[in-house]
Every structure is written in C-alpha cells, then in structure tokens.
GULUM-761088 format. One line per field, with one value per residue (C-alpha): residue number from 0; residue in three letters; z, y, x. Coordinates in steps of 0.25 Angstrom, whole numbers, plus 5000, padded with zeros to 4 digits. Each point is the difference from the previous one (the first is absolute). Layout:
N
seq: [NUM,...]
type: [ALA,...]
w: [Z,...]
v: [Y,...]
u: [X,...]
END
This chain:
248
seq: [0,1,2,3,4,5,6,7,8,9,10,11,12,13,14,15,16,17,18,19,20,21,22,23,24,25,26,27,28,29,30,31,32,33,34,35,36,37,38,39,40,41,42,43,44,45,46,47,48,49,50,51,52,53,54,55,56,57,58,59,60,61,62,63,64,65,66,67,68,69,70,71,72,73,74,75,76,77,78,79,80,81,82,83,84,85,86,87,88,89,90,91,92,93,94,95,96,97,98,99,100,101,102,103,104,105,106,107,108,109,110,111,112,113,114,115,116,117,118,119,120,121,122,123,124,125,126,127,128,129,130,131,132,133,134,135,136,137,138,139,140,141,142,143,144,145,146,147,148,149,150,151,152,153,154,155,156,157,158,159,160,161,162,163,164,165,166,167,168,169,170,171,172,173,174,175,176,177,178,179,180,181,182,183,184,185,186,187,188,189,190,191,192,193,194,195,196,197,198,199,200,201,202,203,204,205,206,207,208,209,210,211,212,213,214,215,216,217,218,219,220,221,222,223,224,225,226,227,228,229,230,231,232,233,234,235,236,237,238,239,240,241,242,243,244,245,246,247]
type: [UNK,UNK,UNK,UNK,UNK,UNK,UNK,UNK,UNK,UNK,UNK,UNK,UNK,UNK,UNK,UNK,UNK,UNK,UNK,UNK,UNK,UNK,UNK,UNK,UNK,UNK,UNK,UNK,UNK,UNK,UNK,UNK,UNK,UNK,UNK,UNK,UNK,UNK,UNK,UNK,UNK,UNK,UNK,UNK,UNK,UNK,UNK,UNK,UNK,UNK,UNK,UNK,UNK,UNK,UNK,UNK,UNK,UNK,UNK,UNK,UNK,UNK,UNK,UNK,UNK,UNK,UNK,UNK,UNK,UNK,UNK,UNK,UNK,UNK,UNK,UNK,UNK,UNK,UNK,UNK,UNK,UNK,UNK,UNK,UNK,UNK,UNK,UNK,UNK,UNK,UNK,UNK,UNK,UNK,UNK,UNK,UNK,UNK,UNK,UNK,UNK,UNK,UNK,UNK,UNK,UNK,UNK,UNK,UNK,UNK,UNK,UNK,UNK,UNK,UNK,UNK,UNK,UNK,UNK,UNK,UNK,UNK,UNK,UNK,UNK,UNK,UNK,UNK,UNK,UNK,UNK,UNK,UNK,UNK,UNK,UNK,UNK,UNK,UNK,UNK,UNK,UNK,UNK,UNK,UNK,UNK,UNK,UNK,UNK,UNK,UNK,UNK,UNK,UNK,UNK,UNK,UNK,UNK,UNK,UNK,UNK,UNK,UNK,UNK,UNK,UNK,UNK,UNK,UNK,UNK,UNK,UNK,UNK,UNK,UNK,UNK,UNK,UNK,UNK,UNK,UNK,UNK,UNK,UNK,UNK,UNK,UNK,UNK,UNK,UNK,UNK,UNK,UNK,UNK,UNK,UNK,UNK,UNK,UNK,UNK,UNK,UNK,UNK,UNK,UNK,UNK,UNK,UNK,UNK,UNK,UNK,UNK,UNK,UNK,UNK,UNK,UNK,UNK,UNK,UNK,UNK,UNK,UNK,UNK,UNK,UNK,UNK,UNK,UNK,UNK,UNK,UNK,UNK,UNK,UNK,UNK,UNK,UNK,UNK,UNK,UNK,UNK,UNK,UNK,UNK,UNK,UNK,UNK]
w: [5048,5003,5007,5004,4996,4999,4987,4998,4987,5001,5011,5001,5008,5001,5008,4990,4999,4990,4997,5002,4997,5012,5005,5010,5005,4997,5007,4993,5007,4993,5008,5013,4996,4997,4985,4998,5004,4988,4999,4990,4996,5007,4988,4994,5012,4997,4986,5005,5009,4990,4989,5010,5004,4985,4995,5012,4997,5013,4992,4986,4999,5007,5003,5009,5010,5010,5007,5001,5010,5000,5012,5001,4998,5001,4989,5004,4989,5002,4988,4996,5000,5006,4994,4998,5013,4999,5009,5007,4991,5004,4998,4985,4999,4989,4992,4998,4999,5003,5006,4991,5009,4989,4986,4998,4985,5001,5005,4989,4993,4985,4994,4989,4992,4986,5002,4990,5000,4991,5006,4999,5011,5009,4998,5003,5012,5005,4998,5008,5013,4998,5001,5015,5008,5013,4993,4995,5014,5009,4990,5009,4994,4991,4990,4994,4991,4995,4986,4993,4987,4986,5003,5012,5009,5013,5011,5011,5003,5014,5007,5011,5007,4996,4986,5005,5008,4988,4991,5011,5001,4985,5001,5012,4993,4988,5008,5008,4987,4993,4988,4992,5003,4987,4992,5008,5000,5011,4998,5012,5005,5007,4996,4997,5010,5002,5010,4990,4989,5010,5004,4985,4997,5012,4996,4986,4995,4986,4999,5009,4995,5008,4998,5008,4998,5002,5008,4995,5009,4996,4985,5004,5007,4988,4990,5009,5002,4987,5005,4991,5007,4994,5006,4997,4994,4996,4989,4988,5005,5008,5003,5000,5008,4998,4992,4990,4991,5008,4995,4986]
v: [5067,5015,5005,5015,5005,5013,5005,5010,5008,5010,5009,4996,4988,4994,4989,4991,4986,4990,4985,4991,4985,4991,4990,4988,4988,4986,4988,4987,4987,4986,4988,5007,5006,5015,5001,5015,5013,5009,5015,5001,5009,4994,4996,4986,4993,4986,5001,5006,4988,4989,5007,5002,4985,4996,5010,4996,4985,4996,4995,4995,5002,5004,4985,5001,5008,4994,5012,5015,5010,5015,5009,5014,4999,4985,4990,4985,4989,4985,4992,4986,4994,5002,5011,5002,5006,5015,5009,5011,5012,5014,5012,5002,5015,5007,5005,4986,4987,4993,4987,4991,5000,4993,4996,4985,4997,4986,5004,5010,4996,5000,5008,4991,5009,5002,5014,5010,5015,5011,5012,5009,4991,5003,5015,4999,4992,5011,5011,4992,5000,5015,5004,4997,5011,4996,5000,5014,5005,4995,4998,4989,4988,4989,4994,4986,4993,4985,4999,4988,4997,5007,5006,5008,4995,5007,4990,5008,5014,5003,5011,5000,5008,4989,4995,4986,5000,5005,4988,4990,5005,4998,4987,4996,5005,4992,4987,5001,5002,4989,5007,4993,5008,4996,5007,5013,5012,5011,5015,5008,5013,5000,4993,4985,4994,4986,4997,5005,4991,4988,5002,5000,4988,4992,5003,4996,5014,5002,5015,5012,5014,5012,5015,5000,4993,4986,4995,4992,4988,5001,4998,4989,4992,5003,4994,4988,4998,5004,5013,5012,5012,5014,5013,5015,4998,5015,5006,4991,4995,4988,4992,4985,4994,4985,4990,5010,4990,5001,5015,5004]
u: [4961,5001,5012,5004,5013,5008,5004,5012,5001,5011,4997,4985,4994,4986,4993,4993,4994,5003,4996,5012,5001,4996,5010,4997,5008,4995,5006,4999,5000,5001,4997,5002,5013,5003,5004,5001,4994,4997,4998,4989,4988,4988,4991,5001,5006,4995,5006,5013,5002,4996,5009,5012,5000,4999,5011,5009,4999,4992,4988,4998,4985,4987,4999,5011,4992,4992,4995,5003,4995,5003,4996,5006,5015,5002,4998,5000,5002,4999,5005,4995,5014,5013,5008,5015,5006,5002,5007,4992,5000,5003,4991,4997,5001,4991,5012,5006,4994,5014,4994,5009,5013,5008,4999,5001,5001,4997,4986,4997,4987,4998,4989,4993,4991,4996,4994,5004,4996,4998,5008,4988,4994,5011,4999,4985,5002,5010,4989,4990,5008,5005,4985,4999,4993,5007,5014,4997,4994,5011,5012,5005,4994,5005,4990,5000,4991,4999,4994,4995,5007,4999,4987,5004,4989,5001,5001,5005,5006,5006,5006,5010,5011,5009,5002,5003,4987,4992,5005,4997,4986,4997,5007,4991,4987,5003,5004,4987,4992,5007,5006,5011,5012,5008,4989,5002,5009,5003,5002,5005,5006,5014,5012,5001,5010,5004,4989,4990,5005,5001,4985,4996,5008,4995,4985,5003,4997,5007,5001,5002,5001,5003,5000,5013,5014,5004,5012,5011,4997,4985,5005,5009,4989,4991,5010,5001,4985,4994,4994,4998,5004,4996,5004,4998,4986,4997,4992,5004,5013,5004,5013,4999,5012,4997,4992,4995,4994,4987,4998,4997]
END
C-alpha cells in the first residue's frame, strides 16, 4: 500500500511516496461468541484463524471445526464439539500476540519428536525468509517459515506485521495441509517470547529458530516442554538455549 509522507533531512524537505505494510482488523467468533480481534496483514486470513485457534488451545485438529466463514473483517467458526469456556479476548495488537493471559504450568504440552537437524539446515532456512521482497520494500514485516525435517522442505512462508501472526499463519497452513508437526521446524524474525514458545509447544513443533533474541520465560517454557529454542541465527553463528541435542 502506497502512502504519502514528508521527509525532513537537515534543512531540506520533500513530499514523497512509499510502500508501507497494510494492517487490518479481523474479528474471530467461535460458536457465536467473540473470541478475539486481531490486527494482522490481510493475506492468509483462513490460515491465521486456524493456526491461532490451535496455538491458543481452542482446537486440537482440523477435525474439531464444523464450519468456517470469513467475510471481510469477520471470521465465524463453528466447532463440532463443545470447547472449553473462554473469556472474550481483548484486541490483539500487531506488535504483541499476548493472548495467553497467564501461564498455567499444569497445562503445558510436551513436545515429543525425534527430529534432529544439521545446523546448516537452520542457517539455510534463515536465509530463505530474509529474501522476502515485501520485507525489503516496507521494512515493516516479520517473516516466518515452517520447514519439513532434515531436508528443509519448504511447507509455508508467511509475512505479517506481527511475528505472532506470521507464526499462526504457518501453523494454520500446515494444519490445513495435514503436515505432521513433530517432523517440522520454524524459522522466524523477531524475538522468541513466551507466547511464541507456547504456540510451538501446543502445535507440537520441536524447534524454533530466530534471527532475534529469546526471552527468559520462553526459555523456561522450552525447558519444561521439550522445545528447542535458538536465537541470534546470523551468518554461521547461533545461540541454542534449550534442548540442544536436536542440533548437530
């Protein structure tokens, strides 16, 4: 999306036009009740809704969804069975996925996976998402990819104004296409926060790697769930914060 702006450079000024990242609101209703309103990039709305419901623990599989309709800025989902009671969520702003209101350790899901990766696979995966044309043009997008096993099969790459949204989109795409999450790994931009770690653990994704940092709570969650968290993947370096046995 193109927008006009005024550039000031010392004593000089100029009226210019620049491509900026597009942001829209998407209200999600589950069984007639408002679940959340998310601020997202407009592409891959279906995948976002499915991935968000899975990563937030509302559904366990596509089989839990009876129907889903997305029209404009409203998504309506009907589930086949009664789901746990949930409080109506706040607006999820693009800069923060903060939908998990608190951390209940008794509900943390263990990641059971035999996946092991050569470190070169992680480096190559990071290179893939940094080639994004939209990211380069707007400088306002996060990229995320879910890749298949040791062969680095590209399952899905998504871009969004929010790193949590980008993760939900690749999770949703993989769920719709029936990929086996324990045989996949995620590479992304932006920091790995507690919500990012929880989303991967709930989806049974064993490895998440980022160009950015990892938070202390994300690492604590990873150690309790069996998730491998990797930060600062740059050049030939990476920091492995948990479950390093999966990387060789």
